[in-house]
C-alpha positions as CSV (number, residue, x, y, z in Angstrom):
1,X,108.1,113.6,104.9
2,X,106.1,114.9,101.8
3,X,105.9,112.4,99.0
4,X,107.8,113.4,95.8
5,X,106.6,113.6,92.3
6,X,108.4,111.3,90.0
7,X,108.8,111.1,86.2
8,X,111.2,109.3,83.9
9,X,113.2,110.9,81.0
10,X,114.8,109.0,78.0
11,X,118.0,110.5,76.6
12,X,119.7,109.3,73.4
13,X,123.0,109.8,71.5
14,X,122.6,109.3,67.7
15,X,126.3,109.2,67.2
16,X,129.1,107.9,69.5
17,X,130.6,111.4,69.7
18,X,127.4,113.4,70.0
19,X,125.9,114.6,73.3
20,X,122.8,113.4,75.1
21,X,119.5,114.8,73.9
22,X,116.0,114.4,75.5
23,X,113.9,111.9,73.5
24,X,110.8,111.8,75.8
25,X,109.5,112.3,79.4
26,X,106.9,110.2,81.0
27,X,105.6,109.2,84.4
28,X,105.4,105.5,83.2
29,X,108.6,103.7,84.2
30,X,107.9,100.7,82.0
31,X,107.2,102.9,79.0
32,X,110.5,104.8,79.4
33,X,112.5,101.6,79.6
34,X,110.8,99.9,76.7
35,X,111.3,103.1,74.6
36,X,115.0,103.1,75.3
37,X,115.3,99.4,74.5
38,X,113.3,99.8,71.2
39,X,115.5,102.7,70.1
40,X,118.6,100.6,70.6
41,X,117.1,97.5,68.9
42,X,116.0,99.4,65.9
43,X,119.4,101.0,65.5
44,X,118.1,104.5,65.5
45,X,120.6,105.6,68.2
46,X,124.0,104.4,69.4
47,X,123.2,104.9,73.1
48,X,120.2,105.5,75.3
49,X,119.7,106.0,79.0
50,X,116.7,106.4,81.3
51,X,116.8,108.7,84.3
52,X,114.4,109.0,87.3
53,X,113.6,112.6,88.1
54,X,112.2,113.1,91.6
55,X,110.7,116.4,92.6
56,X,111.2,117.5,96.2
57,X,107.9,119.3,97.1
58,X,109.6,121.5,99.6
59,X,112.7,122.7,97.7
60,X,111.0,122.3,94.3
61,X,114.2,120.8,92.9
62,X,114.6,117.6,90.9
63,X,117.0,114.9,91.9
64,X,118.3,112.7,89.0
65,X,119.2,109.0,89.2
66,X,120.2,107.0,86.1
67,X,118.3,103.7,86.1
68,X,119.3,102.3,82.7
69,X,122.2,102.7,80.3
70,X,122.3,101.0,76.9
71,X,124.5,101.1,73.9
72,X,127.9,102.6,73.3
73,X,129.7,104.2,76.3
74,X,129.9,107.9,76.5
75,X,133.3,108.9,75.0
76,X,132.7,112.6,74.8
77,X,134.7,114.9,76.9
78,X,132.7,116.7,79.6
79,X,132.6,120.4,79.2
80,X,131.5,121.6,82.5
81,X,131.2,125.3,81.8
82,X,129.1,124.8,78.7
83,X,126.8,122.2,80.3
84,X,126.4,124.3,83.4
85,X,125.0,127.3,81.5
86,X,122.8,125.3,79.2
87,X,119.1,125.9,80.1
88,X,116.8,123.1,81.0
89,X,114.8,123.7,77.8
90,X,116.6,124.5,74.6
91,X,114.0,123.8,71.9
92,X,110.3,124.6,71.7
93,X,109.6,120.9,71.9
94,X,111.2,120.8,75.4
95,X,108.4,123.1,76.6
96,X,105.9,120.3,76.1
97,X,107.4,117.8,78.4
98,X,105.9,116.9,81.8
99,X,108.6,118.7,83.7
100,X,108.3,121.9,81.6
101,X,104.5,122.0,81.8
102,X,104.7,121.5,85.6
103,X,107.1,124.5,85.8
104,X,104.9,126.6,83.5
105,X,101.9,125.9,85.6
106,X,103.7,127.0,88.7
107,X,105.2,130.2,87.2
108,X,101.9,131.3,85.6
109,X,99.6,129.9,88.2
110,X,97.6,133.1,88.9
111,X,97.3,134.1,85.2
112,X,96.1,130.6,84.3
113,X,93.6,130.5,87.1
114,X,92.1,133.8,86.0
115,X,91.4,132.3,82.6
116,X,90.5,128.8,83.8
117,X,93.2,127.3,81.6
118,X,96.0,124.8,82.0
119,X,99.6,125.0,80.8
120,X,98.7,122.4,78.2
121,X,96.1,124.8,76.7
122,X,98.5,127.7,76.8
123,X,101.0,125.7,74.8
124,X,98.5,124.6,72.2
125,X,96.1,127.6,71.8
126,X,97.1,130.7,69.8
127,X,94.4,132.8,71.4
128,X,95.8,132.2,74.9
129,X,99.3,133.0,73.7
130,X,98.1,136.3,72.3
131,X,96.4,137.2,75.6
132,X,99.6,136.3,77.5
133,X,101.8,138.5,75.3
134,X,99.3,141.3,75.5
135,X,99.2,141.1,79.3
136,X,102.5,142.9,79.4
137,X,104.3,141.9,82.6
138,X,103.0,138.4,83.4
139,X,105.3,136.7,80.9
140,X,108.3,138.8,81.7
141,X,107.9,138.1,85.4
142,X,107.6,134.4,84.8
143,X,110.8,134.4,82.7
144,X,112.6,136.4,85.5
145,X,111.4,134.0,88.2
146,X,112.8,131.0,86.4
147,X,116.0,132.8,85.2
148,X,117.2,134.0,88.6
149,X,117.6,130.5,90.3
150,X,118.8,129.0,87.0
151,X,121.5,131.6,86.7
152,X,122.6,131.0,90.3
153,X,122.7,127.2,89.9
154,X,124.7,127.3,86.6
155,X,127.1,130.2,87.4
156,X,125.7,132.4,84.6
157,X,124.3,135.9,84.7
158,X,120.6,136.5,85.1
159,X,120.6,138.6,81.9
160,X,122.0,135.7,79.9
161,X,119.5,133.3,81.3
162,X,116.6,135.7,80.7
163,X,117.7,136.3,77.1
164,X,118.0,132.5,76.5
165,X,114.5,131.8,77.9
166,X,113.1,134.8,76.0
167,X,114.4,133.5,72.8
168,X,113.0,130.0,73.5
169,X,109.6,131.5,74.2
170,X,109.7,133.5,71.0
171,X,110.6,130.5,69.0
172,X,107.7,128.5,70.5
173,X,105.2,131.3,70.0
174,X,106.4,131.8,66.4
175,X,105.9,128.1,65.7
176,X,102.4,128.0,67.1
177,X,101.3,131.2,65.5
178,X,102.8,130.3,62.1
179,X,101.0,126.9,62.1
180,X,97.8,128.7,63.0
181,X,98.1,131.2,60.2
182,X,98.9,128.4,57.7
183,X,95.9,126.4,58.8
184,X,98.1,123.5,59.8
185,X,96.4,123.0,63.2
186,X,93.6,120.4,63.2
187,X,90.0,121.4,63.7
188,X,88.3,118.4,65.3
189,X,84.9,119.9,64.9
190,X,85.2,120.1,61.1
191,X,87.5,117.2,60.4
192,X,86.3,114.7,63.0
193,X,88.4,113.2,65.8
194,X,88.8,109.8,64.2
195,X,89.9,111.2,60.8
196,X,92.4,113.5,62.5
197,X,93.7,110.7,64.7
198,X,94.3,108.4,61.7
199,X,95.9,111.2,59.7
200,X,98.3,112.3,62.5
201,X,99.0,108.8,64.0
202,X,102.5,108.6,62.3
203,X,103.2,112.4,61.9
204,X,106.5,113.5,63.4
205,X,104.7,116.2,65.4
206,X,101.6,114.1,66.1
207,X,101.5,114.9,69.8
208,X,101.8,118.6,69.3
209,X,99.2,118.8,66.5
210,X,96.7,116.6,68.3
211,X,97.2,118.7,71.4
212,X,96.3,121.8,69.4
213,X,93.1,120.1,68.2
214,X,92.1,118.9,71.7
215,X,92.9,122.3,73.3
216,X,90.7,124.0,70.6
217,X,87.9,121.5,71.2
218,X,87.6,122.3,74.9
219,X,88.0,126.0,74.5
220,X,84.2,126.8,74.7
221,X,84.0,125.2,78.2
222,X,83.2,127.7,80.9
223,X,84.1,125.6,83.9
224,X,86.6,122.9,84.9
225,X,83.8,120.3,85.1
226,X,82.7,121.2,81.6
227,X,86.2,120.8,80.4
228,X,86.4,117.4,81.9
229,X,83.1,116.4,80.3
230,X,84.3,117.6,76.9
231,X,87.6,115.7,77.3
232,X,85.7,112.5,78.2
233,X,83.4,113.1,75.1
234,X,86.6,113.1,73.0
235,X,87.8,109.9,74.8
236,X,84.5,108.2,74.1
237,X,84.7,109.0,70.4
238,X,88.3,108.0,70.0
239,X,89.2,105.2,67.6
240,X,88.6,101.8,69.0
241,X,92.1,100.5,68.6
242,X,95.5,101.2,66.9
243,X,97.9,104.1,67.0
244,X,95.1,106.6,66.6
245,X,93.5,105.6,69.8
246,X,96.8,105.7,71.7
247,X,97.5,109.2,70.3
248,X,94.1,110.5,71.4
249,X,94.1,109.0,74.9
250,X,97.7,110.1,75.6
251,X,96.9,113.6,74.5
252,X,93.7,113.9,76.5
253,X,95.5,112.6,79.5
254,X,97.7,115.6,79.7
255,X,95.0,118.3,80.3
256,X,93.1,115.9,82.5
257,X,96.1,115.5,84.8
258,X,96.7,119.2,85.0
259,X,93.0,119.9,85.8
260,X,93.0,117.3,88.5
261,X,96.4,118.3,89.7
262,X,95.1,121.9,90.4
263,X,93.2,122.8,93.5
264,X,90.3,124.6,91.8
265,X,89.7,122.0,89.2
266,X,89.6,119.1,91.6
267,X,87.4,121.0,94.1
268,X,84.9,121.8,91.3
269,X,84.8,118.2,90.2
270,X,84.5,116.7,93.7
271,X,82.5,119.5,95.3
272,X,83.4,122.7,97.1
273,X,83.5,123.3,100.8
274,X,84.8,119.9,101.9
275,X,87.7,119.6,104.3
276,X,90.9,117.7,103.5
277,X,89.4,114.4,104.7
278,X,86.4,114.8,102.4
279,X,88.6,115.7,99.4
280,X,90.9,112.7,100.0
281,X,87.8,110.5,100.3
282,X,86.5,111.9,97.1
283,X,89.8,111.4,95.3
284,X,90.0,107.8,96.6
285,X,86.6,107.0,95.3
286,X,87.4,108.7,92.0
287,X,90.5,106.7,91.5
288,X,89.4,103.3,92.9
289,X,85.6,103.4,92.5
290,X,85.2,99.6,92.0
291,X,87.1,98.7,95.2
292,X,85.4,101.5,97.3
293,X,81.9,100.5,96.0
294,X,82.4,96.9,97.0
295,X,83.7,98.0,100.4
296,X,80.7,100.3,101.0
297,X,78.4,97.3,100.5
298,X,79.9,95.5,103.5
299,X,81.3,98.3,105.7
300,X,78.8,100.9,106.9
301,X,81.6,103.0,108.4
302,X,83.0,103.5,104.9
303,X,79.7,104.3,103.4
304,X,79.1,107.0,106.1
305,X,82.1,109.1,105.2
306,X,82.6,108.5,101.4
307,X,81.1,111.4,99.4
308,X,78.9,110.7,96.4
309,X,80.6,111.5,93.0
310,X,79.1,114.0,90.7
311,X,78.0,112.9,87.2
312,X,81.2,114.1,85.7
313,X,83.3,112.6,88.4
314,X,81.5,109.2,88.2
315,X,82.0,109.2,84.5
316,X,85.7,110.0,84.9
317,X,86.1,107.3,87.6
318,X,85.1,104.6,85.0
319,X,87.9,105.8,82.7
320,X,90.4,105.8,85.5
321,X,89.7,102.2,86.3
322,X,89.9,101.2,82.7
323,X,92.8,100.9,80.3
324,X,93.1,104.7,79.7
325,X,94.4,107.5,81.8
326,X,96.7,105.3,84.0
327,X,99.0,108.3,84.6
328,X,96.2,110.4,85.8
329,X,95.2,107.8,88.3
330,X,98.8,107.4,89.5
331,X,99.2,111.1,89.9
332,X,96.1,111.3,92.0
333,X,97.2,108.4,94.1
334,X,100.5,110.1,94.8
335,X,98.7,113.3,95.7
336,X,96.6,111.3,98.2
337,X,99.8,109.9,99.8
338,X,101.4,113.4,99.8
339,X,98.4,114.8,101.8
340,X,98.4,111.9,104.2
341,X,102.0,112.5,104.9
342,X,101.4,116.2,105.3
343,X,100.7,118.1,108.5
344,X,97.1,119.3,107.8
345,X,94.2,117.9,109.8
346,X,91.7,115.8,107.9
347,X,88.8,117.0,110.0
348,X,89.7,120.2,111.8
349,X,87.7,120.6,115.0
350,X,86.3,117.1,114.9
351,X,88.8,114.6,116.4
352,X,86.4,111.7,116.4
353,X,85.5,112.4,112.8
354,X,89.2,112.4,111.9
355,X,89.6,108.9,113.2
356,X,86.5,107.8,111.3
357,X,87.7,109.3,108.0
358,X,91.2,107.9,108.5
359,X,89.8,104.4,109.1
360,X,87.7,104.6,105.9
361,X,90.6,105.8,103.9
362,X,92.9,103.1,105.2
363,X,90.4,100.4,104.4
364,X,89.7,101.8,100.9
365,X,93.3,102.4,99.9
366,X,94.4,99.0,101.3
367,X,91.6,97.4,99.3
368,X,92.7,99.2,96.2
369,X,96.5,98.8,96.8
370,X,98.4,97.2,93.9
371,X,96.1,98.7,91.3
372,X,96.4,102.2,92.6
373,X,99.4,102.4,95.0
374,X,102.0,100.0,96.4
375,X,100.8,98.5,99.7
376,X,104.0,99.5,101.5
377,X,103.6,103.1,100.5
378,X,100.0,103.1,101.8
379,X,101.0,101.6,105.1
380,X,103.9,104.1,105.5
381,X,101.6,107.0,104.8
382,X,99.0,105.8,107.4
383,X,101.7,105.2,109.9
384,X,102.9,108.8,109.5
385,X,99.3,110.0,109.8
386,X,98.8,107.8,112.9
387,X,101.6,109.5,114.6
388,X,99.6,112.7,114.6
389,X,96.7,110.9,116.4
390,X,98.7,109.9,119.5
391,X,100.1,113.4,120.2
392,X,99.0,115.2,123.4
393,X,97.1,117.9,121.5
394,X,95.0,115.5,119.5
395,X,94.2,113.2,122.4
396,X,93.2,116.2,124.5
397,X,90.9,117.4,121.7
398,X,89.5,113.9,121.1
399,X,88.6,113.3,124.8
400,X,87.3,116.7,125.5
401,X,86.1,117.6,129.1
402,X,82.7,115.9,129.4
403,X,83.7,112.2,129.1
404,X,83.6,109.9,132.1
405,X,86.7,107.8,132.9
406,X,85.2,104.7,131.3
407,X,84.2,106.7,128.2
408,X,87.7,108.0,127.9
409,X,89.2,104.5,128.2
410,X,86.8,103.2,125.6
411,X,87.5,106.1,123.2
412,X,91.3,105.5,123.6
413,X,90.8,101.8,122.8
414,X,89.0,102.8,119.6
415,X,91.8,105.2,118.8
416,X,94.4,102.5,119.4
417,X,92.5,100.1,117.1
418,X,92.7,102.6,114.3
419,X,96.4,103.6,114.4
420,X,99.1,101.6,112.8
421,X,102.8,101.3,113.5
422,X,104.4,99.7,116.5
423,X,105.5,103.0,118.0
424,X,102.1,104.6,117.5
425,X,100.4,101.6,119.1
426,X,102.7,101.7,122.0
427,X,102.0,105.4,122.5
428,X,98.3,104.9,122.3
429,X,98.6,102.1,124.9
430,X,100.4,104.5,127.2
431,X,97.3,106.8,127.0
432,X,95.0,104.0,127.9
433,X,97.3,103.0,130.8
434,X,97.3,106.6,132.1
435,X,93.5,106.7,132.2
436,X,93.0,103.3,133.8
437,X,95.8,103.9,136.4
438,X,94.4,107.3,137.4
439,X,92.7,107.7,140.7
440,X,89.6,109.2,138.9
441,X,89.1,105.9,137.1
442,X,89.2,103.9,140.4
443,X,86.9,106.3,142.2
444,X,84.4,106.3,139.3
445,X,83.9,102.5,139.7
446,X,84.2,102.2,143.5
447,X,82.0,105.2,144.4
448,X,79.4,105.1,141.6
449,X,76.0,104.7,143.3
450,X,74.0,105.1,140.1
451,X,75.0,101.6,138.8
452,X,75.0,98.3,140.6
453,X,78.3,96.6,141.4
454,X,77.4,93.8,138.9
455,X,76.9,96.4,136.1
456,X,80.2,98.0,136.9
457,X,82.0,94.7,136.8
458,X,80.4,93.9,133.4
459,X,81.8,97.2,132.1
460,X,85.2,96.4,133.3
461,X,85.1,92.9,131.8
462,X,84.2,94.4,128.3
463,X,87.0,97.0,128.6
464,X,89.5,94.3,129.7
465,X,88.8,92.2,126.6
466,X,88.8,95.1,124.2
467,X,92.3,96.2,125.4
468,X,93.7,92.9,124.2
469,X,92.0,93.1,120.8
470,X,93.1,96.6,119.7
471,X,96.5,95.6,118.4
472,X,98.7,96.1,121.4
473,X,101.5,93.6,122.1
474,X,101.2,91.6,125.4
475,X,103.9,93.7,127.0
476,X,101.7,96.7,126.7
477,X,98.2,95.4,127.3
478,X,98.8,92.9,130.1
479,X,99.6,95.6,132.7
480,X,96.5,97.5,131.7
481,X,94.4,94.3,132.1
482,X,95.9,93.6,135.5
483,X,95.0,97.1,136.6
484,X,91.4,96.7,135.4
485,X,91.4,93.3,137.2
486,X,92.5,95.0,140.4
487,X,89.8,97.6,140.3
488,X,87.3,94.9,139.5
489,X,88.5,93.0,142.6
490,X,87.9,96.1,144.8
491,X,84.3,96.5,143.4
492,X,83.5,92.9,143.9
493,X,85.0,92.8,147.5
494,X,83.1,95.9,148.5
495,X,79.9,94.4,147.2
496,X,80.7,90.9,148.3
497,X,79.1,89.7,145.1
498,X,80.7,86.2,144.9
499,X,80.1,85.5,148.6
500,X,76.4,86.6,148.4
501,X,75.8,84.5,145.2
502,X,77.2,81.4,146.8
503,X,74.8,81.7,149.8
504,X,71.7,83.1,148.1
505,X,68.3,81.3,148.3
506,X,68.1,81.0,144.5
507,X,68.3,77.5,142.8
508,X,71.8,76.1,142.9
509,X,72.1,75.8,139.1
510,X,71.2,79.5,138.7
511,X,73.8,80.6,141.3
512,X,76.4,78.4,139.8
513,X,75.8,79.8,136.3
514,X,76.2,83.3,137.5
515,X,79.4,82.5,139.4
516,X,80.9,80.7,136.4
517,X,80.2,83.7,134.1
518,X,82.1,85.9,136.7
519,X,84.9,83.4,137.0
520,X,85.4,83.1,133.2
521,X,85.8,86.9,132.7
522,X,82.4,87.2,130.9
523,X,80.7,89.4,133.5
524,X,83.7,90.4,135.6
525,X,87.3,91.2,134.7
526,X,89.9,88.5,135.2
527,X,91.7,89.0,138.4
528,X,90.7,89.0,142.1
529,X,87.0,89.2,141.4
530,X,87.1,86.2,139.0
531,X,89.3,84.3,141.4
532,X,86.8,84.7,144.2
533,X,83.9,83.7,142.0
534,X,85.9,80.7,140.9
535,X,86.4,79.6,144.6
536,X,82.7,80.0,145.3
537,X,81.8,78.0,142.2
538,X,84.2,75.3,143.2
539,X,82.6,75.1,146.7
540,X,79.2,74.8,145.2
541,X,80.2,72.1,142.7
542,X,81.7,70.0,145.5
543,X,78.4,70.0,147.4
544,X,76.3,66.8,147.2
545,X,73.0,68.7,146.7
546,X,74.5,70.5,143.7
547,X,75.5,67.3,142.1
548,X,72.1,65.8,142.7
549,X,70.3,68.7,141.2
550,X,72.5,68.6,138.1
551,X,71.9,64.9,137.8
552,X,68.2,65.5,137.6
553,X,68.7,67.9,134.7
554,X,71.0,66.1,132.2
555,X,70.1,68.7,129.5
556,X,71.8,71.4,131.6
557,X,74.9,69.2,132.3
558,X,76.6,69.8,128.9
559,X,76.1,73.5,129.0
560,X,77.4,73.6,132.6
561,X,80.4,71.5,131.7
562,X,81.4,73.9,129.0
563,X,81.1,76.9,131.4
564,X,83.2,75.0,134.0
565,X,85.9,74.5,131.4
566,X,85.8,78.2,130.4
567,X,86.2,79.1,134.1
568,X,89.2,76.9,134.4
569,X,87.6,74.5,136.9
570,X,87.8,71.4,134.8
571,X,90.0,68.7,136.2
């Protein structure tokens, strides 16, 4: 399931009989709740409520849930017909909300991409508005695309909805152009950011006016990276504290979020030509640089797949981990989760690389969880992604056709170690069991003349131990270990290794040491082979010459006693 985008809206009623009006929209839940509570405490409104708006990425529709109700109860009569035909945006100010800007970005996506602009810039730059109006059909098509579904949803005619939206756009354009002609829009180059911030800090239209100043300041940028650099320059020169600083940072955060939310802007910032795994690794390092850098110092596998950040990206990452731009970081974190929950491969054509990048992402996001994303959401996303790694198509691609049976088993153990979720672990365990139980696996160990029986037993012992350490439950890994033990017993029986060692002409301590290593599962898998080695070791221990030789070398006695305990021969 694709993760949804979430924001919160604050609605107020100034009088008990008045209707609800939108006061603000934000992706910060705590800010929305505190704003509603402050409005009630200050007596500015008689009622306030906070709603959670969740965008379904597939249907592109918002689902509304009221999470807070304060003040006087709603006594107004519901007029369904009138409310059903009311557009989502009714005033020019409504076009500046998060929801509206997201809709504008989608409707005018191609037009904005051609001009390397964001919806934020379009709403705050008179020159872009003039170009859009001069384009002829782009604006009309956008209005039509939004009017048709709105008309169907509200039981109104398409013509009425188009006329309503057209009037709204005209009012918004008239407002911006009128302010431009009157010289009411701030010029940060002439006035200075700090002076403008202090002057506008308590202005009723402070967000709109500061947005116009910021949009004009980044207008000379010729690329997305340059725009990010200019926005960070403004952030660096913002007032050190107070309402002015809050105004500047909250305004800068809007175009930053839109640039990083777009494919082209993010690719230019992180680097073009990367696959999805590389992009997610870059986004993770961008949003949680401190946690990732610490992880890189101690984990080479993470350092191997994490891309280096460009100068602009590294500079932005410092801001994302500081007190500013929390909403940008949260939006990027949600985008990472959405991609992890999606169907696209992280490393198309490289199954082994896909496991490596997923492992690095899991370690990085888990390390940064809490500050970036809730741990339960991170685990859920990787559980969904892990499900893709245990499908037949992926496993077939991962194993290929040139691996030996033992290589396939070892590769599947590594796969099992790097998937999460009980069901995924169980499915991965089935793949291991299928390989180990296959006749090909048995033949490879029994008929292999290139390696000695002792070398083959050592390989089986390592595999048997790794099966129990890859996260499988005993019900799944014990049958696999038993099968490995059976094959080890066949290899040992055919080579008569334990019998030969027990009667070799080598010193008794040396023979006993080798037998005890076989019996303890260190150089042979536990099972028939280890049992026969244990019997031979016990026979040697009971012999008088063995005891006499051990008594002559007391320094070897303690080491031998520990090995006897490991082999399960201690009384």
